[in-house]
C-alpha positions as CSV (number, residue, x, y, z in Angstrom):
1,M,0.0,0.0,0.0
2,K,1.4,3.4,-1.0
3,P,1.8,6.1,1.7
4,A,-1.0,8.6,2.0
5,S,-0.6,12.1,0.6
6,P,0.5,14.4,3.4
7,L,-2.1,16.9,2.1
8,A,-4.9,14.2,2.3
9,R,-3.9,13.5,5.9
10,R,-3.7,17.2,6.7
11,I,-7.3,18.0,5.5
12,R,-8.7,15.0,7.3
13,D,-7.1,16.1,10.6
14,A,-8.2,19.7,9.9
15,F,-11.8,18.5,9.3
16,C,-11.8,16.6,12.6
17,T,-10.7,19.8,14.4
18,E,-13.0,22.1,12.5
19,F,-16.2,20.0,12.7
20,G,-15.7,17.6,15.5
21,R,-16.1,14.4,13.5
22,E,-14.5,12.3,10.8
23,P,-15.1,13.2,7.2
24,T,-17.2,10.9,5.2
25,L,-15.3,11.4,1.9
26,V,-12.2,12.8,0.6
27,V,-12.1,14.0,-3.0
28,R,-9.2,15.2,-5.1
29,A,-9.0,16.8,-8.6
30,P,-5.7,17.4,-10.3
31,A,-4.3,20.5,-11.9
32,R,-3.0,20.3,-15.5
33,V,-0.1,21.4,-17.6
34,N,-0.7,22.0,-21.3
35,L,2.1,20.5,-23.3
36,I,1.0,22.3,-26.5
37,G,-2.2,23.8,-28.0
38,E,-2.7,27.2,-26.4
39,H,-5.7,29.4,-27.0
40,T,-7.1,26.8,-29.4
41,D,-9.7,25.4,-27.0
42,Y,-12.2,28.2,-27.3
43,N,-11.6,28.1,-31.0
44,D,-13.0,24.6,-31.1
45,G,-9.6,23.2,-31.8
46,F,-7.1,20.7,-30.3
47,V,-5.2,20.8,-27.1
48,F,-2.7,18.4,-25.6
49,P,-2.6,18.7,-21.8
50,M,-1.9,16.2,-19.0
51,A,-3.3,16.1,-15.5
52,I,-0.5,16.4,-13.0
53,D,0.3,15.1,-9.6
54,R,-0.7,18.3,-7.9
55,A,-4.3,18.7,-6.8
56,V,-7.0,20.3,-4.8
57,W,-8.2,18.1,-2.0
58,I,-11.5,18.3,0.0
59,A,-12.4,16.3,3.1
60,L,-16.1,16.5,3.6
61,A,-19.3,15.2,5.2
62,P,-23.0,15.8,4.4
63,R,-25.1,18.3,6.3
64,P,-28.8,17.9,7.1
65,D,-29.6,21.4,5.9
66,N,-29.1,23.0,2.4
67,H,-26.0,24.9,3.4
68,M,-22.3,24.5,2.4
69,V,-19.7,25.3,5.1
70,V,-16.2,25.3,3.8
71,R,-12.8,26.0,5.4
72,S,-9.9,26.8,3.2
73,L,-6.5,26.0,4.7
74,D,-4.7,28.0,2.0
75,F,-6.1,31.5,2.6
76,P,-7.2,30.7,5.4
77,E,-10.9,31.4,6.0
78,R,-14.3,29.8,6.5
79,R,-17.3,30.5,4.4
80,E,-21.0,29.5,4.7
81,V,-23.2,29.5,1.7
82,A,-27.0,28.9,1.5
83,L,-27.3,26.7,-1.6
84,A,-30.9,27.6,-2.1
85,H,-30.1,31.3,-2.3
86,L,-26.9,31.6,-4.2
87,A,-25.7,35.1,-5.0
88,H,-22.5,36.4,-6.6
89,E,-20.5,38.4,-4.1
90,D,-16.9,38.6,-5.7
91,A,-15.8,36.6,-2.6
92,G,-12.7,35.1,-4.1
93,W,-12.0,31.4,-4.1
94,V,-15.5,30.5,-2.8
95,E,-17.1,31.9,-6.0
96,Y,-15.7,28.9,-7.9
97,V,-17.4,26.5,-5.5
98,K,-20.6,28.5,-5.6
99,G,-20.4,28.6,-9.4
100,V,-20.3,24.8,-9.5
101,A,-23.3,24.6,-7.2
102,W,-25.2,27.1,-9.5
103,S,-24.2,25.2,-12.6
104,L,-25.3,21.9,-11.1
105,G,-28.6,23.4,-10.1
106,A,-29.2,25.0,-13.4
107,S,-28.8,21.6,-15.1
108,G,-31.4,20.1,-12.8
109,R,-28.9,18.1,-10.7
110,P,-29.1,18.0,-6.9
111,T,-26.8,20.1,-4.7
112,P,-26.9,18.6,-1.3
113,G,-25.5,20.5,1.7
114,W,-22.0,19.6,3.0
115,E,-19.2,20.8,5.2
116,G,-15.6,20.4,4.3
117,V,-12.0,21.5,4.4
118,I,-10.1,22.4,1.2
119,A,-6.4,22.5,0.6
120,S,-4.2,22.5,-2.5
121,D,-0.6,22.1,-3.6
122,V,-1.3,23.8,-6.9
123,P,0.4,27.2,-7.4
124,I,-2.3,29.8,-7.8
125,G,-2.3,32.0,-10.9
126,A,0.7,30.1,-12.4
127,G,-1.0,28.8,-15.5
128,L,-1.6,25.3,-14.1
129,S,-5.4,25.8,-13.7
130,S,-5.9,25.8,-9.9
131,S,-9.4,27.1,-10.6
132,A,-10.4,24.1,-12.7
133,A,-9.0,21.8,-10.1
134,L,-11.1,23.5,-7.4
135,E,-14.2,23.3,-9.6
136,L,-13.7,19.6,-10.4
137,A,-13.1,18.8,-6.7
138,A,-16.2,20.6,-5.7
139,L,-18.2,18.9,-8.4
140,R,-16.8,15.5,-7.3
141,A,-18.0,16.3,-3.8
142,F,-21.6,17.3,-4.9
143,V,-22.0,14.3,-7.3
144,A,-20.7,11.8,-4.7
145,L,-23.0,13.0,-2.0
146,S,-26.0,13.0,-4.3
147,G,-25.2,9.5,-5.7
148,G,-24.9,10.8,-9.2
149,V,-23.0,9.3,-12.1
150,W,-19.6,10.8,-12.8
151,E,-19.2,11.4,-16.6
152,P,-16.0,13.4,-17.2
153,P,-17.1,15.3,-20.4
154,A,-20.5,16.3,-18.8
155,M,-18.8,17.3,-15.6
156,A,-16.2,19.3,-17.4
157,A,-18.9,21.2,-19.3
158,L,-20.6,22.0,-16.0
159,A,-17.4,23.3,-14.5
160,Q,-16.7,25.4,-17.6
161,R,-20.1,26.9,-17.4
162,A,-19.4,27.8,-13.8
163,E,-16.2,29.6,-14.7
164,R,-17.6,31.4,-17.7
165,D,-21.1,32.4,-16.5
166,W,-20.5,32.7,-12.8
167,V,-16.9,33.7,-12.3
168,G,-16.7,35.6,-15.6
169,V,-13.8,34.1,-17.5
170,S,-14.5,33.1,-21.1
171,C,-12.5,29.9,-20.9
172,G,-12.5,26.9,-23.1
173,I,-13.0,23.4,-21.8
174,M,-9.5,22.1,-21.8
175,D,-8.6,22.8,-18.1
176,Q,-11.8,21.2,-16.8
177,L,-11.7,18.2,-19.1
178,A,-8.0,17.5,-18.3
179,S,-8.8,17.5,-14.6
180,A,-11.9,15.3,-15.0
181,A,-10.5,12.7,-17.5
182,G,-6.7,12.5,-16.9
183,W,-4.9,9.1,-17.1
184,R,-1.8,8.2,-15.2
185,D,1.3,8.3,-17.4
186,H,-0.7,9.7,-20.4
187,A,-1.3,13.0,-22.0
188,L,-4.7,13.8,-23.5
189,L,-5.2,14.9,-27.1
190,I,-8.6,16.6,-26.8
191,D,-10.9,17.7,-29.7
192,C,-12.5,20.7,-28.1
193,R,-15.5,20.5,-30.5
194,S,-16.5,16.9,-30.1
195,L,-14.8,16.4,-26.7
196,A,-13.3,13.2,-28.0
197,I,-10.1,12.2,-26.0
198,D,-7.2,10.3,-27.3
199,H,-4.9,9.2,-24.4
200,V,-1.3,9.2,-25.6
201,P,1.5,7.6,-23.5
202,M,4.3,9.8,-22.3
203,P,7.8,8.6,-23.3
204,R,9.4,6.9,-20.3
205,E,12.8,8.5,-20.9
206,T,11.3,12.0,-20.4
207,V,9.8,14.1,-17.7
208,V,7.8,17.3,-17.8
209,V,9.2,20.2,-15.9
210,V,7.1,23.2,-14.9
211,L,9.1,26.4,-14.4
212,D,7.2,29.0,-12.4
213,T,8.5,32.4,-13.2
214,D,7.3,34.0,-9.9
215,T,5.0,36.3,-11.9
216,R,1.2,36.2,-11.7
217,R,-1.8,37.4,-13.7
218,G,-5.5,37.6,-13.1
219,L,-7.5,36.1,-16.0
220,V,-10.6,38.2,-15.5
221,D,-8.6,41.4,-15.5
222,S,-6.2,40.4,-18.3
223,E,-6.5,40.6,-22.0
224,Y,-7.6,36.9,-22.2
225,N,-11.2,37.8,-23.1
226,A,-10.0,40.3,-25.7
227,R,-8.1,37.5,-27.4
228,R,-11.2,35.5,-27.7
229,T,-13.1,38.4,-29.2
230,Q,-10.4,38.9,-31.7
231,C,-10.5,35.2,-32.7
232,E,-14.2,35.3,-33.2
233,A,-14.0,38.4,-35.3
234,A,-11.4,36.7,-37.5
235,A,-13.6,33.6,-37.9
236,R,-16.5,35.8,-39.1
237,V,-14.3,37.4,-41.7
238,L,-13.1,34.0,-42.9
239,G,-16.7,32.7,-43.0
240,V,-16.1,29.8,-40.7
241,P,-17.9,28.7,-37.5
242,A,-14.5,28.8,-35.6
243,L,-10.9,29.2,-36.5
244,R,-10.5,25.4,-36.1
245,D,-12.3,25.2,-39.5
246,A,-9.9,27.6,-41.3
247,T,-6.7,26.6,-43.2
248,L,-3.6,28.7,-43.4
249,A,-4.1,29.0,-47.2
250,E,-7.6,30.4,-46.6
251,L,-6.2,32.9,-44.1
252,E,-3.5,34.1,-46.5
253,A,-6.1,34.5,-49.3
254,R,-8.2,36.8,-47.0
255,A,-5.4,38.6,-45.3
256,D,-6.3,41.9,-46.9
257,S,-9.8,41.7,-45.3
258,L,-8.4,41.4,-41.7
259,D,-6.7,44.0,-39.7
260,P,-3.1,43.1,-38.8
261,V,-3.9,42.1,-35.2
262,A,-6.7,39.8,-36.1
263,Y,-4.6,38.2,-38.9
264,R,-1.8,37.4,-36.4
265,R,-4.3,36.0,-33.9
266,A,-5.8,33.7,-36.5
267,R,-2.4,32.7,-37.8
268,H,-1.4,31.5,-34.3
269,V,-4.6,29.5,-33.8
270,I,-4.5,27.8,-37.2
271,T,-0.8,26.8,-37.0
272,E,-1.1,25.8,-33.3
273,N,-3.9,23.4,-34.2
274,E,-1.6,21.8,-36.8
275,R,1.3,21.7,-34.3
276,T,-0.9,20.1,-31.6
277,Q,-2.0,17.2,-33.7
278,A,1.5,16.7,-35.0
279,A,2.8,16.6,-31.4
280,A,0.4,13.8,-30.4
281,R,1.6,11.8,-33.5
282,A,5.2,12.4,-32.5
283,L,4.8,11.2,-28.9
284,R,2.9,8.1,-30.0
285,T,6.0,7.1,-31.9
286,G,8.5,8.3,-29.2
287,D,9.8,11.1,-31.4
288,V,10.7,13.5,-28.6
289,T,12.9,15.6,-30.9
290,S,10.0,16.5,-33.1
291,M,7.8,17.1,-30.1
292,G,10.4,19.5,-28.7
293,R,10.7,21.4,-31.9
294,L,6.9,21.8,-32.1
295,M,6.9,23.2,-28.5
296,N,9.6,25.7,-29.4
297,Q,7.6,26.8,-32.5
298,S,4.5,27.1,-30.3
299,H,6.3,29.6,-28.0
300,Q,7.4,31.7,-30.9
301,S,3.9,31.9,-32.2
302,L,2.4,32.7,-28.8
303,R,5.0,35.4,-28.3
304,D,4.9,37.1,-31.7
305,D,1.4,36.4,-33.2
306,F,-0.8,36.0,-30.1
307,E,1.3,38.3,-27.9
308,V,0.6,36.6,-24.6
309,S,4.2,36.1,-23.4
310,G,6.2,38.5,-21.3
311,P,9.8,39.3,-20.4
312,E,10.0,36.7,-17.6
313,L,8.4,34.0,-19.6
314,D,10.6,34.7,-22.6
315,A,13.7,34.6,-20.4
316,M,12.7,31.3,-18.8
317,V,11.9,29.7,-22.1
318,R,15.2,30.9,-23.6
319,H,17.2,29.4,-20.8
320,A,15.3,26.1,-20.9
321,Q,15.7,25.7,-24.6
322,A,19.4,26.4,-24.4
323,H,19.9,23.5,-21.9
324,P,21.3,20.3,-23.5
325,A,18.8,18.1,-21.6
326,C,15.8,20.0,-23.0
327,Y,13.9,18.8,-26.0
328,G,11.6,21.9,-26.1
329,A,10.0,24.5,-24.0
330,R,7.2,27.0,-24.2
331,L,4.9,29.1,-22.0
332,T,1.9,27.2,-20.7
333,G,-1.5,28.4,-19.7
334,A,-3.2,31.6,-20.8
335,G,0.2,33.4,-20.7
336,F,1.0,37.0,-19.7
337,A,2.8,35.5,-16.6
338,G,3.0,32.3,-14.7
339,C,4.7,29.1,-15.9
340,A,6.7,27.6,-18.8
341,V,6.8,23.9,-19.5
342,A,9.7,21.9,-20.7
343,L,10.1,18.3,-22.0
344,V,13.4,17.1,-20.5
345,R,15.6,14.0,-20.5
346,A,14.7,12.3,-17.3
347,S,18.2,11.4,-16.3
348,D,19.3,15.0,-16.3
349,A,16.1,16.6,-14.9
350,D,17.8,17.7,-11.6
351,A,20.7,19.4,-13.3
352,F,18.2,21.0,-15.8
353,A,16.1,22.4,-13.0
354,A,19.1,23.8,-11.0
355,E,20.9,25.3,-13.9
356,V,17.9,26.9,-15.6
357,S,16.7,28.3,-12.3
358,A,20.1,29.8,-11.6
359,A,20.3,31.4,-15.1
360,Y,16.8,32.8,-14.9
361,Q,17.4,34.2,-11.4
362,A,20.6,35.8,-12.5
363,E,18.9,37.6,-15.4
364,T,15.6,38.6,-13.8
365,G,16.3,38.8,-10.1
366,R,13.3,36.6,-9.5
367,K,13.5,33.3,-7.7
368,P,11.6,30.6,-9.7
369,R,10.0,27.5,-8.4
370,V,10.4,24.3,-10.4
371,Y,8.1,21.3,-10.4
372,T,8.9,18.0,-12.0
373,C,5.5,16.5,-12.9
374,T,4.1,13.1,-13.7
375,A,0.8,12.5,-15.5
376,A,-2.0,11.7,-13.0
377,D,-5.5,10.3,-12.9
378,G,-8.5,12.6,-13.1
379,A,-10.8,13.7,-10.3
380,A,-11.6,10.9,-7.9
381,V,-13.5,10.0,-4.7
382,I,-11.6,8.5,-1.8
383,H,-13.4,7.1,1.2
384,A,-12.0,8.4,4.4
385,D,-11.2,5.0,5.7
386,E,-9.0,4.4,2.7
387,I,-7.0,7.6,3.1
388,E,-3.9,5.9,4.5
389,G,-3.6,4.2,1.1
390,T,-4.0,7.3,-1.1
391,H,-1.5,9.3,-2.9
392,A,-1.8,12.5,-4.9
């Protein structure tokens, strides 16, 4: 039996202290890192993330009333919500949980009351989708307590609706679906239109290294929503339902009809869709060199055509790409700040992390954090009496 996650034990003990009884359930939902395929999801395109071994955990038990009482260990604070009278209050992290309850209720699904303790080892605002992990953990809690059936695509869609219509971020479905449907030791090629998932094994001789630049951004206040509007405008000019349906040749033929910014946005999305599908083919055959080259091309496109990089991200990616153990590197997540991701030779991962961190800190004065990640299973329920055998 594998040792329990320290975080799982911590929330169980905190629950006992907070509520004076043992939790009935423990749920976890992983964060994700996107290997390639950025800003393609809300354009109905392809993405290639993997769920990672960092997660949001909730220890919980049902309540007899229709209230949700939640203690966060990360902020820390306690919130109580009347599930029958949900109201948006711009109350920070709890709005994601309230949004999930609202989305479930709007779909006709039950939202039983519960009390719980939440904790996470996912860096917040770093581009690893801590918000989707929180949403999926809360969904897993509600569905488990109500005896519902867990269907990853449907659950991801409910979480996406919560983030878009309650929180106010016009996100695609990649983050939520990766957290809901991850497989251990596999990345997920996701068709964001059909929600079809192709699980692709990760090469054993490689590891994925997430490089946190120690910079942060807020999606609601950033230009993320503006990028989506620009993409939709380009699709209308090209006469397609979404940029996923356009080819590079069609874009070039209509270039004079687009303003220069919309043209560059469309060029990124169209070429990124091509790179993403090529990346999945490369990893299926173990061609890590081609995979790395595609990651490098993706960063260049995100930097120049989509304009969502920044000085720190560019510095981190440059140092990563220059290291001999690195096959390829790029920014990951929405951009503007946060993390880069690198595909690295496993035998040299420690040296890579140390040397790239030192080079980045020397250039920027910022101290990065580095996470070597493995691909993890998606959102899961763990009965409290099994917690000693759990792991993140």
